[in-house]
C-alpha positions, -999 to 999 in steps of 0.1 A, spaced: -473 -807 547 -482 -771 558 -498 -764 592 -534 -750 592 -525 -720 614 -557 -724 634 -557 -727 671 -583 -740 696 -598 -714 720 -621 -718 749 -651 -695 751 -665 -691 786 -699 -678 795 -701 -645 814 -731 -657 835 -723 -693 843 -695 -719 841 -705 -733 807 -678 -734 780 -676 -739 742 -644 -750 724 -639 -736 689 -610 -726 666 -598 -693 652 -571 -680 629 -548 -658 650 -534 -640 620 -567 -625 609 -581 -622 645 -554 -613 670 -579 -599 696 -598 -620 720 -630 -636 705 -664 -627 718 -697 -643 707 -733 -644 716 -742 -681 720 -768 -702 738 -761 -711 774 -781 -742 784 -775 -735 821 -793 -702 821 -815 -711 791 -808 -680 769 -782 -664 747 -754 -648 766 -720 -633 758 -691 -658 757 -655 -645 760 -623 -662 751 -602 -674 781 -567 -688 783 
């Protein structure tokens, strides 16, 4: 059976220590992922950046 090729990445908030775990395809998206998502600790949408 073939592997899916997707890897799990951690997205950390730029304003607190909150973290999301998601997946991405490294072939189509080799750069680090950045998303605007809701941070419940600061109660608003903030930028989340991929960390190692």
